[in-house]
GUSE-43241 format. One line per 8 residues: number of its first residue (from 1); for each residue x, y, z of N, C-alpha, C. Coordinates in Angstrom, 1 decimal, padded with zeros to 4 digits, always signed. Atoms other than C-alpha are relative to their C-alpha. Layout:
// residues N
NUM	X:Y:Z:X:Y:Z:X:Y:Z ~ ...
This chain:
// residues 231
1	+000.8:-001.2:+000.0:+000.0:+000.0:+000.0:+000.9:+001.2:+000.0 ~ -000.8:-001.2:+000.1:+001.4:+003.4:-001.0:-000.3:+000.9:+001.2 ~ +000.2:-000.9:-001.1:+001.8:+006.0:+001.7:-000.3:+001.4:-000.6 ~ +000.4:-001.4:+000.5:-000.1:+009.3:+001.1:+001.1:+001.0:+000.3 ~ -000.9:-001.1:-000.2:+002.1:+012.3:+000.7:-000.4:+001.0:+001.0 ~ +000.4:-000.9:-001.1:+002.1:+014.6:+003.7:-000.3:+001.4:-000.5 ~ +000.4:-001.4:+000.4:+000.6:+018.0:+003.5:+001.1:+001.0:+000.6 ~ -001.1:-000.9:-000.4:+003.3:+020.7:+003.6:-000.5:+001.4:+000.6
9	+000.5:-001.3:-000.3:+001.0:+023.6:+004.5:+000.4:+000.4:+001.4 ~ -000.3:-000.4:-001.4:+001.5:+023.5:+008.3:+001.5:+000.2:+000.2 ~ -001.4:-000.3:-000.2:+005.2:+023.3:+007.9:+000.4:+001.3:-000.6 ~ -000.3:-001.3:+000.6:+005.2:+026.3:+005.6:-000.4:+001.1:+001.0 ~ +000.4:-001.0:-001.0:+003.4:+028.2:+008.4:+001.1:+000.1:+001.0 ~ -001.1:+000.0:-001.0:+006.2:+027.2:+010.8:+001.2:+000.7:-000.6 ~ -001.2:-000.6:+000.6:+008.8:+028.3:+008.3:-000.2:+001.5:+000.0 ~ +000.2:-001.4:+000.1:+007.1:+031.7:+007.9:-000.1:+000.7:+001.4
17	+000.3:-000.6:-001.3:+006.1:+032.4:+011.5:+000.9:-000.3:+001.1 ~ -000.9:+000.5:-001.0:+008.7:+030.5:+013.5:+001.2:+000.9:+000.2 ~ -001.2:-000.8:-000.2:+011.9:+031.9:+014.9:+000.9:+000.0:-001.2 ~ -000.9:-000.1:+001.2:+014.5:+033.1:+012.4:+001.4:-000.1:+000.5 ~ -001.4:+000.1:-000.3:+018.2:+032.8:+012.2:+000.6:-001.1:-000.7 ~ -000.7:+001.0:+000.7:+020.9:+030.7:+010.6:-000.2:-001.4:+000.6 ~ +000.1:+001.3:-000.6:+020.7:+028.0:+013.2:-001.4:-000.7:-000.3 ~ +001.4:+000.6:+000.3:+016.9:+027.5:+012.7:-000.1:-000.4:-001.4
25	+000.0:+000.3:+001.4:+017.4:+027.6:+009.0:+000.7:-001.4:-000.3 ~ -000.7:+001.3:+000.1:+019.9:+024.7:+009.3:-000.8:-001.1:+000.5 ~ +000.8:+001.0:-000.6:+017.6:+022.9:+011.6:-001.2:-000.4:-000.9 ~ +001.0:+000.3:+000.9:+014.8:+023.2:+009.1:+000.5:-000.8:-001.2 ~ -000.5:+000.7:+001.1:+017.0:+022.0:+006.3:+000.2:-001.5:+000.3 ~ -000.2:+001.3:-000.5:+017.9:+018.9:+008.3:-001.4:-000.7:+000.1 ~ +001.3:+000.6:-000.2:+014.2:+018.3:+009.1:-000.6:-000.3:-001.4 ~ +000.6:+000.2:+001.3:+013.0:+018.7:+005.5:+000.7:-001.1:-000.8
33	-000.7:+001.0:+000.7:+015.7:+016.4:+004.3:-000.5:-001.4:+000.4 ~ +000.4:+001.3:-000.5:+014.3:+013.6:+006.4:-001.6:-000.2:+000.1 ~ +001.4:-000.1:-000.4:+010.6:+014.6:+006.6:-000.8:-001.2:-000.7 ~ +000.8:+001.0:+000.7:+009.2:+012.2:+004.0:+000.2:-001.4:+000.6 ~ -000.3:+001.3:-000.6:+011.0:+009.2:+005.5:-000.6:-000.1:+001.4 ~ +000.6:+000.0:-001.3:+009.8:+010.2:+009.0:-001.5:-000.2:+000.0 ~ +001.4:+000.2:+000.2:+006.3:+010.5:+007.8:-000.4:-001.5:-000.3 ~ +000.3:+001.4:+000.3:+006.4:+007.0:+006.3:+000.1:-000.9:+001.2
41	-000.2:+000.8:-001.2:+007.7:+005.6:+009.6:-001.2:+000.2:+000.9 ~ +001.1:-000.3:-000.9:+005.0:+007.3:+011.6:-001.3:-000.6:-000.5 ~ +001.2:+000.6:+000.6:+002.3:+006.2:+009.1:+000.0:-001.5:+000.1 ~ +000.0:+001.5:+000.0:+003.5:+002.6:+009.1:-000.3:-000.5:+001.4 ~ +000.3:+000.4:-001.3:+003.3:+002.5:+012.9:-001.5:+000.3:+000.4 ~ +001.4:-000.4:-000.4:+000.0:+004.4:+013.4:-001.0:-000.4:-001.0 ~ +001.0:+000.4:+000.9:-001.7:+003.5:+010.2:-001.1:+001.1:-000.3 ~ +000.9:-001.1:+000.2:-003.4:+006.9:+010.0:+000.7:+001.3:-000.5
49	-000.6:-001.2:+000.5:-002.5:+010.0:+007.9:+000.0:+001.1:+000.9 ~ +000.1:-001.2:-000.9:-003.7:+012.6:+010.3:+000.9:-000.3:+001.3 ~ -000.8:+000.3:-001.2:-002.1:+010.8:+013.3:+001.5:+000.1:-000.3 ~ -001.4:+000.0:+000.4:+001.2:+010.5:+011.4:+000.5:+001.5:-000.2 ~ -000.3:-001.4:+000.2:+001.1:+014.2:+010.4:+000.2:+000.7:+001.3 ~ -000.1:-000.6:-001.3:+000.5:+015.2:+014.0:+001.4:-000.4:+000.7 ~ -001.3:+000.4:-000.6:+003.6:+013.2:+015.1:+001.1:+000.8:-000.7 ~ -001.0:-000.7:+000.7:+005.7:+014.8:+012.4:+000.1:+001.5:+000.5
57	+000.0:-001.4:-000.5:+004.6:+018.3:+013.6:+000.6:+000.1:+001.4 ~ -000.6:+000.1:-001.4:+005.5:+017.3:+017.2:+001.5:-000.2:-000.1 ~ -001.4:+000.2:+000.1:+008.9:+016.1:+016.1:+000.7:+001.3:-000.4 ~ -000.5:-001.3:+000.5:+009.5:+019.4:+014.3:+000.1:+001.0:+001.2 ~ +000.0:-000.9:-001.2:+008.6:+021.3:+017.5:+001.1:-000.4:+001.0 ~ -001.1:+000.4:-000.9:+010.9:+019.2:+019.6:+001.4:+000.2:-000.6 ~ -001.3:-000.3:+000.6:+013.7:+019.5:+017.1:+000.4:+001.4:+000.1 ~ -000.4:-001.5:-000.2:+013.5:+023.3:+017.4:+000.5:+000.2:+001.4
65	-000.3:-000.2:-001.4:+013.8:+023.0:+021.2:+001.2:-000.8:+000.5 ~ -001.2:+000.9:-000.3:+016.7:+020.5:+021.1:+001.3:+000.7:-000.1 ~ -001.4:-000.6:+000.2:+020.3:+021.5:+021.7:+000.7:-000.7:-001.1 ~ -000.4:+000.7:+001.2:+021.1:+020.6:+018.2:+001.6:-000.1:-000.2 ~ -001.5:+000.1:+000.1:+024.9:+021.3:+018.5:+000.5:-001.3:+000.6 ~ -000.5:+001.2:-000.6:+025.1:+018.2:+020.6:-000.4:-001.3:-000.7 ~ +000.5:+001.1:+000.8:+023.4:+016.0:+018.0:+000.9:-000.3:-001.2 ~ -001.0:+000.3:+001.1:+026.0:+014.3:+015.8:-000.7:-000.6:-001.2
73	+000.7:+000.6:+001.2:+023.5:+012.4:+013.6:-001.5:+000.4:+000.1 ~ +001.4:-000.5:+000.0:+020.3:+014.4:+013.0:-001.0:-001.0:-000.5 ~ +000.9:+001.0:+000.6:+018.7:+011.7:+010.9:-000.4:-001.1:+001.1 ~ +000.2:+001.0:-001.0:+019.1:+009.1:+013.7:-000.9:+000.6:+001.1 ~ +000.7:-000.6:-001.0:+017.8:+011.5:+016.3:-001.5:+000.2:-000.4 ~ +001.4:-000.2:+000.5:+014.7:+012.4:+014.2:-000.7:-001.3:-000.2 ~ +000.6:+001.3:+000.2:+014.0:+008.8:+013.4:-000.4:-000.6:+001.4 ~ +000.4:+000.5:-001.3:+014.1:+007.8:+017.1:-001.1:+000.8:+000.6
81	+001.1:-000.8:-000.5:+011.9:+010.7:+018.1:-001.3:-000.3:-000.6 ~ +001.2:+000.3:+000.7:+009.4:+009.9:+015.4:-000.6:-001.4:+000.5 ~ +000.5:+001.4:-000.4:+009.2:+006.2:+016.4:-000.5:+000.0:+001.4 ~ +000.5:-000.1:-001.4:+008.8:+007.0:+020.1:-001.3:+000.7:+000.1 ~ +001.3:-000.7:+000.0:+006.1:+009.5:+019.5:-001.1:-000.8:-000.6 ~ +001.1:+000.8:+000.7:+004.2:+007.2:+017.1:-000.4:-001.1:+000.9 ~ +000.3:+001.0:-000.9:+004.4:+004.4:+019.6:-000.9:+000.5:+001.2 ~ +000.8:-000.6:-001.0:+003.1:+006.7:+022.3:-001.4:+000.3:-000.4
89	+001.3:-000.2:+000.5:+000.2:+007.6:+020.1:-000.9:-001.3:+000.0 ~ +000.8:+001.2:+000.0:-000.9:+004.0:+019.6:-000.2:-000.6:+001.3 ~ +000.2:+000.5:-001.4:-000.6:+003.3:+023.3:-001.0:+000.9:+000.8 ~ +000.9:-000.9:-000.7:-002.8:+006.3:+024.2:-001.4:-000.6:+000.2 ~ +001.3:+000.5:-000.3:-006.2:+005.6:+025.7:-001.0:+000.4:-001.1 ~ +000.9:-000.4:+001.1:-007.9:+007.6:+022.9:+000.2:-000.9:-001.2 ~ -000.3:+000.8:+001.2:-006.2:+005.6:+020.2:-000.5:-001.4:+000.2 ~ +000.4:+001.4:-000.2:-006.9:+002.3:+021.8:-001.5:-000.1:+000.0
97	+001.4:+000.0:+000.0:-010.5:+003.3:+022.1:-000.5:+000.0:-001.5 ~ +000.4:-000.2:+001.4:-010.7:+004.2:+018.4:+000.4:-001.2:-000.9 ~ -000.5:+001.1:+000.8:-008.6:+001.3:+017.0:+000.5:-001.1:+001.0 ~ -000.6:+001.1:-000.8:-007.2:-002.0:+018.2:+001.4:-000.2:-000.3 ~ -001.4:+000.1:+000.5:-003.8:-001.3:+016.8:+001.0:-000.1:+001.1 ~ -001.1:+000.0:-000.9:-000.6:-002.2:+018.6:+001.2:+000.2:-000.9 ~ -001.2:-000.1:+000.9:+003.0:-001.6:+017.4:+000.2:-001.2:-000.8 ~ -000.1:+001.1:+000.9:+003.4:-003.8:+014.3:+001.4:-000.5:+000.0
105	-001.4:+000.4:-000.1:+006.6:-005.3:+015.6:+000.4:-001.0:-001.0 ~ -000.4:+001.1:+001.0:+006.6:-008.4:+013.4:+000.2:+000.6:-001.4 ~ -000.1:-000.6:+001.3:+006.0:-006.2:+010.3:+001.3:+000.8:-000.1 ~ -001.2:-000.8:+000.0:+008.9:-003.9:+011.3:+001.2:-001.0:-000.1 ~ -001.1:+000.9:+000.0:+011.1:-007.0:+011.7:+000.1:-000.8:-001.3 ~ +000.0:+000.7:+001.3:+010.3:-008.2:+008.1:+001.1:+000.5:-000.8 ~ -001.1:-000.5:+000.8:+013.5:-008.0:+006.1:-000.1:-000.3:-001.4 ~ +000.3:+000.4:+001.4:+011.9:-009.1:+002.8:-000.1:+001.2:-001.0
113	+000.2:-001.1:+000.9:+011.6:-005.6:+001.4:+001.2:+000.1:-001.0 ~ -001.0:-000.1:+001.0:+013.4:-005.2:-001.9:+000.5:+001.4:-000.2 ~ -000.4:-001.4:+000.0:+013.5:-001.4:-001.6:+001.0:+000.3:+001.1 ~ -001.0:-000.2:-001.0:+016.7:-000.5:+000.2:-000.4:+001.1:+001.0 ~ +000.5:-001.1:-000.9:+015.1:+002.7:+001.6:-001.0:-000.6:+001.0 ~ +001.0:+000.5:-000.9:+012.1:+000.8:+003.0:+000.7:-001.0:+001.0 ~ -000.8:+000.9:-000.9:+014.5:-001.8:+004.4:+000.6:+000.7:+001.1 ~ -000.7:-000.9:-001.0:+016.5:+000.9:+006.2:-001.0:+000.6:+000.9
121	+001.0:-000.6:-000.9:+013.3:+002.5:+007.5:-000.5:-001.0:+001.0 ~ +000.5:+001.0:-000.9:+012.0:-000.7:+008.9:+001.0:-000.3:+001.1 ~ -001.1:+000.4:-000.9:+015.4:-001.5:+010.5:+000.1:+001.1:+001.1 ~ -000.1:-001.1:-000.9:+015.6:+002.0:+012.1:-001.2:+000.0:+001.0 ~ +001.2:+000.0:-000.8:+012.0:+001.8:+013.3:+000.0:-001.1:+001.0 ~ +000.0:+001.2:-000.9:+012.4:-001.7:+014.8:+001.0:+000.3:+001.1 ~ -001.0:-000.2:-001.0:+015.6:-000.7:+016.6:-000.4:+001.0:+001.0 ~ +000.5:-001.0:-000.9:+014.0:+002.4:+018.1:-001.1:-000.5:+000.8
129	+001.2:+000.6:-000.8:+010.8:+000.5:+019.1:+000.5:-000.9:+001.1 ~ -000.5:+001.0:-001.0:+012.7:-002.3:+020.8:+000.8:+000.8:+001.1 ~ -000.7:-000.8:-001.0:+015.0:+000.3:+022.6:-001.0:+000.6:+001.0 ~ +001.0:-000.6:-000.9:+011.9:+002.0:+023.9:-000.6:-001.0:+000.9 ~ +000.5:+001.0:-000.8:+010.4:-001.2:+025.1:+000.9:-000.4:+001.1 ~ -001.0:+000.4:-000.9:+013.6:-002.2:+026.8:+000.2:+001.1:+001.1 ~ -000.2:-001.1:-001.0:+013.8:+001.2:+028.5:-001.1:+000.2:+001.0 ~ +001.2:-000.2:-000.9:+010.3:+001.2:+029.9:-000.5:-001.2:+000.7
137	+000.6:+001.2:-000.6:+009.6:-002.4:+030.7:+001.0:-000.8:+000.8 ~ -000.9:+000.9:-000.7:+011.0:-004.8:+033.2:+000.2:-001.2:-000.9 ~ -000.3:+001.1:+000.9:+012.5:-007.9:+031.7:-001.1:-001.0:-000.2 ~ +001.1:+000.9:+000.2:+009.5:-010.2:+032.4:-001.1:+000.6:-000.8 ~ +001.0:-000.7:+000.8:+007.1:-007.6:+031.0:+000.5:+000.2:-001.5 ~ -000.5:-000.1:+001.3:+009.4:-007.1:+028.0:-000.2:-001.3:-000.8 ~ +000.1:+001.3:+000.7:+009.4:-010.8:+027.2:-001.5:-000.3:-000.3 ~ +001.4:+000.3:+000.2:+005.6:-011.1:+027.7:-000.5:+000.9:-001.1
145	+000.5:-000.9:+001.0:+004.9:-008.0:+025.6:+000.5:-000.3:-001.4 ~ -000.5:+000.3:+001.3:+007.2:-008.8:+022.7:-000.5:-001.3:-000.6 ~ +000.4:+001.3:+000.5:+006.2:-012.4:+022.4:-001.5:+000.0:-000.3 ~ +001.5:-000.1:+000.2:+002.4:-011.7:+022.8:-000.4:+000.9:-001.1 ~ +000.4:-001.0:+000.9:+002.1:-008.5:+020.8:+000.7:-000.2:-001.4 ~ -000.7:+000.2:+001.3:+004.7:-009.3:+018.2:-000.3:-001.3:-000.7 ~ +000.1:+001.3:+000.7:+004.0:-012.9:+017.5:-001.2:-000.8:+000.5 ~ +001.2:+000.7:-000.4:+000.7:-013.8:+019.2:+000.3:-001.2:+000.8
153	-000.4:+001.1:-000.9:+002.4:-016.1:+021.7:-001.1:-000.4:+000.9 ~ +001.1:+000.4:-000.9:-000.2:-018.1:+023.6:+000.3:+000.3:+001.5 ~ -000.2:-000.3:-001.4:-000.7:-017.1:+027.2:+000.4:-001.2:+000.8 ~ -000.4:+001.2:-000.7:-000.3:-020.7:+028.3:+001.5:-000.2:-000.2 ~ -001.4:+000.1:+000.2:+003.2:-020.7:+026.8:+000.8:+001.1:+000.7 ~ -000.6:-001.1:-000.8:+004.0:-017.3:+028.4:+000.1:-000.4:+001.4 ~ +000.0:+000.4:-001.4:+003.0:-018.8:+031.7:+001.1:-001.0:+000.3 ~ -001.1:+001.0:-000.2:+005.4:-021.7:+031.2:+001.4:+000.7:+000.0
161	-001.3:-000.7:+000.1:+008.2:-019.4:+030.2:+000.3:+000.9:+001.2 ~ -000.2:-000.9:-001.2:+007.7:-016.9:+033.1:-000.2:-000.8:+001.3 ~ +000.2:+000.8:-001.2:+006.8:-019.7:+035.5:-001.1:+000.6:+000.9 ~ +001.1:-000.5:-000.6:+003.5:-018.2:+036.4:-001.3:-000.6:-000.6 ~ +001.2:+000.6:+000.6:-000.2:-019.0:+035.8:-000.4:+000.8:-001.2 ~ +000.4:-000.6:+001.2:-001.9:-018.2:+032.6:-000.8:+001.3:+000.3 ~ +000.7:-001.2:-000.3:-004.2:-015.6:+034.2:+001.0:+001.1:+000.4 ~ -001.0:-001.0:-000.4:-001.1:-013.9:+035.7:+000.8:+000.4:-001.2
169	-000.6:-000.4:+001.3:+000.5:-013.9:+032.2:-000.7:+001.1:-000.7 ~ +000.8:-001.1:+000.5:-002.4:-011.9:+031.0:+000.2:+001.3:+000.7 ~ -000.2:-001.2:-000.9:-001.9:-009.5:+033.9:+001.4:+000.7:-000.4 ~ -001.3:-000.5:+000.3:+001.8:-009.1:+033.0:+000.0:+000.8:-001.3 ~ +000.1:-000.7:+001.3:+001.0:-008.2:+029.4:-000.8:+001.3:+000.1 ~ +000.8:-001.2:-000.2:-001.7:-005.8:+030.5:+000.8:+001.1:+000.7 ~ -000.8:-001.0:-000.8:+000.7:-004.1:+033.0:+001.1:+000.6:-000.9 ~ -001.0:-000.5:+001.0:+003.4:-003.9:+030.2:-000.6:+001.1:-000.9
177	+000.7:-001.0:+000.9:+000.8:-002.1:+028.0:-000.1:+001.3:+000.7 ~ +000.2:-001.2:-000.8:+000.0:+000.3:+030.8:+001.3:+000.8:+000.2 ~ -001.3:-000.6:-000.3:+003.7:+000.9:+031.6:+000.6:+000.8:-001.1 ~ -000.5:-000.7:+001.2:+004.4:+002.1:+028.1:-000.5:+001.4:-000.1 ~ +000.5:-001.3:-000.1:+002.3:+005.1:+028.8:+000.9:+001.0:+000.8 ~ -000.9:-000.8:-000.9:+004.9:+006.3:+031.3:+001.2:+000.5:-000.8 ~ -001.2:-000.5:+000.6:+007.9:+008.4:+030.3:+001.2:-000.3:+000.8 ~ -001.2:+000.4:-000.8:+010.2:+006.9:+032.9:+000.7:-001.1:-000.7
185	-000.8:+000.9:+000.7:+013.0:+005.1:+031.3:+001.3:-000.4:+000.7 ~ -001.3:+000.4:-000.5:+016.1:+003.2:+032.3:+001.0:-000.2:-001.1 ~ -001.0:+000.1:+001.1:+019.4:+002.9:+030.4:-000.1:-001.4:-000.7 ~ +000.0:+001.2:+000.7:+019.5:+000.3:+027.7:+001.4:-000.5:-000.4 ~ -001.4:+000.5:+000.4:+022.7:-001.8:+027.4:+000.1:-000.2:-001.5 ~ -000.2:+000.1:+001.5:+024.0:-001.6:+023.8:+000.0:-001.4:-000.4 ~ -000.1:+001.3:+000.4:+024.9:-005.2:+023.6:-001.3:-000.8:+000.1 ~ +001.3:+000.6:-000.2:+021.6:-006.4:+025.0:-001.0:+000.4:-001.1
193	+000.9:-000.5:+001.1:+019.7:-004.2:+022.5:+000.4:-000.6:-001.3 ~ -000.4:+000.5:+001.3:+021.8:-005.4:+019.6:-000.4:-001.5:-000.1 ~ +000.4:+001.5:+000.0:+021.2:-009.1:+020.6:-001.5:-000.2:-000.2 ~ +001.5:+000.2:+000.1:+017.4:-008.6:+020.9:-000.4:+000.4:-001.4 ~ +000.3:-000.3:+001.3:+017.2:-006.8:+017.6:+000.3:-001.1:-001.0 ~ -000.3:+001.1:+000.9:+019.0:-009.6:+015.8:-000.9:-001.2:+000.2 ~ +000.9:+001.1:-000.3:+016.9:-012.2:+017.5:-001.4:+000.2:-000.5 ~ +001.4:-000.4:+000.4:+013.7:-010.4:+016.7:-000.1:-000.1:-001.5
201	+000.0:+000.0:+001.5:+014.6:-010.1:+013.0:+000.0:-001.5:-000.5 ~ +000.0:+001.4:+000.3:+015.4:-013.8:+012.9:-001.4:-000.7:+000.2 ~ +001.3:+000.5:-000.3:+012.1:-014.7:+014.5:-001.1:+000.5:-001.0 ~ +001.0:-000.5:+000.9:+010.1:-012.4:+012.2:+000.2:-000.5:-001.4 ~ -000.3:+000.5:+001.3:+011.9:-013.7:+009.1:-000.2:-001.5:-000.2 ~ +000.1:+001.4:+000.2:+011.8:-017.4:+009.8:-001.1:-000.7:+000.8 ~ +001.1:+000.5:-000.8:+009.0:-017.9:+012.3:+000.5:-000.9:+001.2 ~ -000.6:+000.8:-001.1:+011.4:-019.8:+014.7:+000.3:+001.0:+001.1
209	-000.1:-000.9:-001.2:+011.2:-018.1:+018.1:+001.0:-000.4:+001.0 ~ -000.9:+000.5:-001.0:+013.9:-020.1:+019.8:+001.1:+001.1:+000.4 ~ -001.0:-001.0:-000.2:+016.6:-017.4:+019.4:-000.6:+001.2:+000.8 ~ +000.6:-001.1:-000.7:+014.2:-014.7:+020.5:-000.3:-000.3:+001.5 ~ +000.3:+000.4:-001.4:+013.0:-016.6:+023.6:+001.3:+000.0:+000.8 ~ -001.3:+000.0:-000.8:+016.7:-017.2:+024.6:+000.4:+001.4:+000.3 ~ -000.5:-001.4:-000.3:+017.5:-013.5:+024.2:-000.9:+000.7:+001.1 ~ +000.8:-000.6:-001.0:+014.5:-012.5:+026.3:+000.2:-000.6:+001.4
217	-000.2:+000.7:-001.3:+015.2:-015.1:+029.0:+001.4:+000.5:+000.5 ~ -001.3:-000.5:-000.4:+018.9:-013.9:+029.1:-000.2:+001.4:+000.5 ~ +000.3:-001.4:-000.4:+017.6:-010.3:+029.4:-000.6:+000.0:+001.4 ~ +000.6:+000.1:-001.3:+015.6:-011.4:+032.4:+001.0:-000.3:+001.1 ~ -001.0:+000.4:-001.0:+018.7:-012.7:+034.1:-000.3:-001.2:+000.9 ~ +000.4:+001.2:-000.8:+017.0:-015.8:+035.4:+000.6:-001.2:-000.6 ~ -000.6:+001.3:+000.6:+018.4:-019.3:+035.0:-001.2:-000.9:-000.4 ~ +001.1:+000.7:+000.5:+015.5:-020.5:+033.0:+000.4:-000.8:-001.2
225	-000.3:+000.7:+001.1:+015.5:-023.1:+030.3:-000.4:+000.7:-001.3 ~ +000.3:-000.6:+001.3:+015.6:-021.8:+026.7:-000.5:-000.9:-001.0 ~ +000.6:+001.0:+000.9:+014.0:-024.9:+025.3:-001.2:+000.6:-000.7 ~ +001.2:-000.4:+000.8:+011.4:-024.4:+022.6:-001.3:-000.4:+000.7 ~ +001.3:+000.3:-000.6:+007.9:-024.2:+023.9:-001.0:-000.1:-001.1 ~ +000.9:+000.3:+001.1:+005.4:-025.8:+021.6:-001.5:+000.1:+000.6 ~ +001.4:+000.1:-000.4:+001.6:-025.6:+021.6:-000.4:-001.4:+000.5
């Protein structure tokens, strides 16, 4: 499905009425250079043109208020900001009331795209999404959320993995969902993030969840078996 082109009218207003100066001109140039890609990322996560456009406007406002001299890679900063804001939108109570959408983690992990740009966008969005989940969720909630929301993992299998009852597994997923609405975050170890991203891509591409389960169990720090759990 093709992504609708974003409306540039609101950005033109910001260009005309916003603060002036060389620094802001440079900031706007950086933003415009990445805007279409950021819009596609937001649209892919939210699935709504208006919602994606709102995210892009919020990213632009935040970009203006950021100490840009400290940002070495504007494209990476803008991609991460867009992904986080888009995930926040779909976790909001209003959006959950209007739609049943969740972060399309499995779709983001699909490496089958032949378009190099689309492939790079999915990779960047997946990395940012998993980093956000790792920053906001405890290890057990991270495992429950990723496996359930990303791959439809049965609650009975989550219960076995976490060594809790099936009803409690549902509670863990529910609490993970609620926890994502918070803005409190913890540091994310680079190596743990890299390992989880690689395992997620393997699971999304092959359907084999063994590597992903092992990565999530190791992240939990518990001495659990990483054996495959079958229905």
